One Martini backbone bead per residue (centre of mass of N, CA, C, O) as a GRO file, in nm:
protein
  110
    1MET     BB    1   0.098   0.035   0.021
    2ASP     BB    2   0.054   0.350  -0.001
    3GLN     BB    3   0.188   0.679   0.104
    4ALA     BB    4   0.045   0.991   0.261
    5ASN     BB    5   0.216   1.173   0.542
    6ASP     BB    6   0.202   1.472   0.547
    7ALA     BB    7   0.164   1.698   0.839
    8SER     BB    8   0.149   2.011   0.686
    9PHE     BB    9  -0.165   2.035   0.704
   10THR     BB   10  -0.463   2.229   0.677
   11VAL     BB   11  -0.772   2.231   0.803
   12PRO     BB   12  -1.051   2.344   0.728
   13GLU     BB   13  -1.285   2.473   0.931
   14VAL     BB   14  -1.540   2.331   0.788
   15PHE     BB   15  -1.386   2.029   0.854
   16GLN     BB   16  -1.366   1.968   1.168
   17ALA     BB   17  -1.589   1.755   1.212
   18ALA     BB   18  -1.465   1.544   1.027
   19ARG     BB   19  -1.193   1.522   1.170
   20ALA     BB   20  -1.311   1.419   1.448
   21ALA     BB   21  -1.428   1.138   1.304
   22LEU     BB   22  -1.125   1.076   1.238
   23PRO     BB   23  -0.842   0.948   1.198
   24ASP     BB   24  -0.514   1.034   1.133
   25LYS     BB   25  -0.553   0.787   0.937
   26VAL     BB   26  -0.631   0.686   0.601
   27VAL     BB   27  -0.803   0.496   0.349
   28ILE     BB   28  -0.786   0.515  -0.004
   29VAL     BB   29  -0.893   0.534  -0.337
   30ALA     BB   30  -0.588   0.542  -0.526
   31ARG     BB   31  -0.346   0.727  -0.740
   32TRP     BB   32  -0.059   0.785  -0.888
   33ASP     BB   33   0.042   0.933  -1.175
   34ASP     BB   34   0.339   0.882  -1.066
   35GLU     BB   35   0.619   0.797  -0.889
   36GLN     BB   36   0.705   1.129  -0.876
   37SER     BB   37   0.442   1.236  -0.782
   38HIS     BB   38   0.203   1.492  -0.640
   39ASN     BB   39  -0.028   1.343  -0.786
   40ILE     BB   40  -0.367   1.253  -0.710
   41THR     BB   41  -0.610   0.995  -0.769
   42ILE     BB   42  -0.945   0.989  -0.674
   43GLN     BB   43  -1.185   0.752  -0.618
   44ASP     BB   44  -1.507   0.733  -0.717
   45PHE     BB   45  -1.852   0.665  -0.641
   46ILE     BB   46  -2.179   0.508  -0.684
   47ARG     BB   47  -2.483   0.586  -0.491
   48ASP     BB   48  -2.790   0.638  -0.568
   49GLY     BB   49  -2.671   0.851  -0.797
   50LYS     BB   50  -2.423   0.924  -0.601
   51PRO     BB   51  -2.137   1.055  -0.509
   52PHE     BB   52  -1.843   0.897  -0.347
   53LEU     BB   53  -1.603   0.855  -0.078
   54PRO     BB   54  -1.410   0.614   0.030
   55VAL     BB   55  -1.334   0.547   0.382
   56PHE     BB   56  -1.073   0.405   0.577
   57THR     BB   57  -0.953   0.339   0.904
   58ASP     BB   58  -0.785   0.093   0.773
   59ASP     BB   59  -0.629  -0.167   0.624
   60ALA     BB   60  -0.824  -0.389   0.713
   61ALA     BB   61  -1.082  -0.255   0.614
   62PHE     BB   62  -1.001  -0.231   0.325
   63ARG     BB   63  -0.941  -0.530   0.254
   64THR     BB   64  -1.224  -0.640   0.330
   65GLN     BB   65  -1.415  -0.428   0.162
   66ILE     BB   66  -1.257  -0.449  -0.136
   67LYS     BB   67  -1.295  -0.727  -0.195
   68GLY     BB   68  -1.354  -0.797  -0.542
   69SER     BB   69  -1.340  -0.497  -0.698
   70GLY     BB   70  -1.036  -0.421  -0.832
   71PHE     BB   71  -0.898  -0.218  -0.584
   72GLU     BB   72  -0.677  -0.359  -0.400
   73ASP     BB   73  -0.413  -0.183  -0.532
   74GLN     BB   74  -0.552   0.129  -0.438
   75GLY     BB   75  -0.428   0.183  -0.161
   76VAL     BB   76  -0.410   0.487   0.043
   77GLU     BB   77  -0.227   0.617   0.288
   78ILE     BB   78  -0.351   0.907   0.474
   79ASN     BB   79  -0.346   1.196   0.597
   80THR     BB   80  -0.621   1.353   0.703
   81ASP     BB   81  -0.535   1.647   0.663
   82MET     BB   82  -0.450   1.614   0.371
   83PHE     BB   83  -0.712   1.510   0.257
   84LEU     BB   84  -0.894   1.755   0.346
   85SER     BB   85  -0.718   1.981   0.200
   86ILE     BB   86  -0.815   1.863  -0.105
   87MET     BB   87  -1.092   1.939  -0.061
   88ARG     BB   88  -1.364   2.137  -0.185
   89GLY     BB   89  -1.647   2.054  -0.128
   90GLY     BB   90  -1.945   1.846  -0.127
   91GLU     BB   91  -1.852   1.587  -0.028
   92GLU     BB   92  -1.896   1.238   0.015
   93LEU     BB   93  -1.830   1.041   0.293
   94ILE     BB   94  -1.762   0.687   0.340
   95VAL     BB   95  -1.724   0.508   0.622
   96ASN     BB   96  -1.694   0.198   0.585
   97PRO     BB   97  -1.902   0.086   0.346
   98GLY     BB   98  -1.860  -0.247   0.419
   99GLY     BB   99  -1.956  -0.230   0.694
  100GLU     BB  100  -2.170  -0.240   0.968
  101ALA     BB  101  -2.126   0.105   1.013
  102PRO     BB  102  -2.169   0.327   0.812
  103MET     BB  103  -2.042   0.665   0.750
  104SER     BB  104  -2.169   0.983   0.684
  105ILE     BB  105  -1.989   1.262   0.527
  106MET     BB  106  -2.060   1.599   0.477
  107LEU     BB  107  -1.903   1.835   0.303
  108PRO     BB  108  -1.874   2.147   0.312
  109ASN     BB  109  -1.863   2.428   0.173
  110ARG     BB  110  -1.614   2.681   0.142
   0.00000   0.00000   0.00000
């Protein structure tokens, strides 16, 4: 699994409630544009006709819930502050979407 863990990012004030609900690091479905890149492409999914970003609380949750999807090799562990700092606002995050109690977090617009 790839990692993106630079801790020097500031979470926008409007995302503080989302930040409080998440661990310090999360796993997302994403890929680097190339091995030397600072650009990351985050995979979104559609549920009930609406896009969402799956967010997993750890590697074990990712591996269990993503199994059989074809995205098993696209897990990126990322510092939560970094992840939230690149969100535009208006995204829906579903935490552990394949788990027993998935949690929806709607990021407010900036």
